[in-house]
C-alpha positions, 0 to 999 in steps of 0.5 A, spaced: 703 103 504 710 107 505 709 104 512 709 097 510 714 098 505 719 101 511 717 095 516 719 090 511 725 093 509 727 094 517 725 087 518 730 085 512 735 089 515 735 086 522 735 078 519 742 079 518 744 082 524 740 077 528 744 071 524 750 075 525 749 075 533 748 068 533 754 066 529 758 070 535 754 066 541 757 062 545 753 057 548 752 052 554 751 045 553 750 039 558 752 032 557 752 026 562 759 024 564 761 031 562 757 036 565 756 043 563 761 045 557 762 051 552 760 050 545 760 055 539 753 058 536 752 051 532 753 047 538 761 045 536 765 043 543 770 048 545 776 046 548 782 049 552 789 046 553 792 045 559 799 047 557 797 054 555 798 060 560 793 066 560 794 070 554 799 065 551 798 059 546 803 053 547 799 049 541 803 051 534 804 047 527 801 040 527 798 041 533 793 047 530 792 042 525 788 037 530 786 043 534 783 048 530 783 055 533 776 058 535 776 065 533 770 070 533 771 078 533 766 079 538 763 074 543 756 074 545 757 070 552 752 065 555 748 066 561 752 066 567 759 069 564 761 076 562 763 079 556 769 081 559 771 073 560 772 073 552 778 076 549 782 076 543 790 074 543 795 075 537 799 068 537 806 067 535 804 065 528 800 072 527 793 069 527 788 071 532 785 067 537 779 068 542 780 066 549 776 065 555 778 068 562 785 068 558 786 061 556 786 060 548 780 056 545 780 051 540 776 045 537 778 038 536 778 036 529 775 029 530 768 032 533 764 031 527 758 034 529 755 038 534 755 035 541 761 031 540 766 031 546 771 026 543 777 031 545 775 031 552 781 028 556 785 027 550 792 026 552 790 028 559 791 035 557 785 037 553 779 039 556 772 042 555 770 048 559 765 048 565 765 056 566 763 054 573 769 051 574 774 055 570 780 056 570 781 049 574 786 050 580 
């Protein structure tokens, strides 16, 4: 009986750890007309801003209201990418932001549900991230 209770307690402790690991997962999705792109664990599209430079965000103030920051303390990378591709920067506003290959990551406020890519190509400066083609030349 003690063994059964021990197994149940161990399983109970592992469920939150698995949920937490999934929360930090970055996934790779595909969509006709877009191709492959990064999403968060829930399938929400992650974007990059063409005016950013490695380690530095150019999106501040009202920009961040439309393009909320993507931040995770740690990231479980999708297949084909390395954990080292993801890092964290401290922004000028003091907030932390996750980066991919040095570039800060964002969401688009008008993506209502997982799989939405409404920010793709916005003002010709906001784009989804295809790891095989990133950063662009």
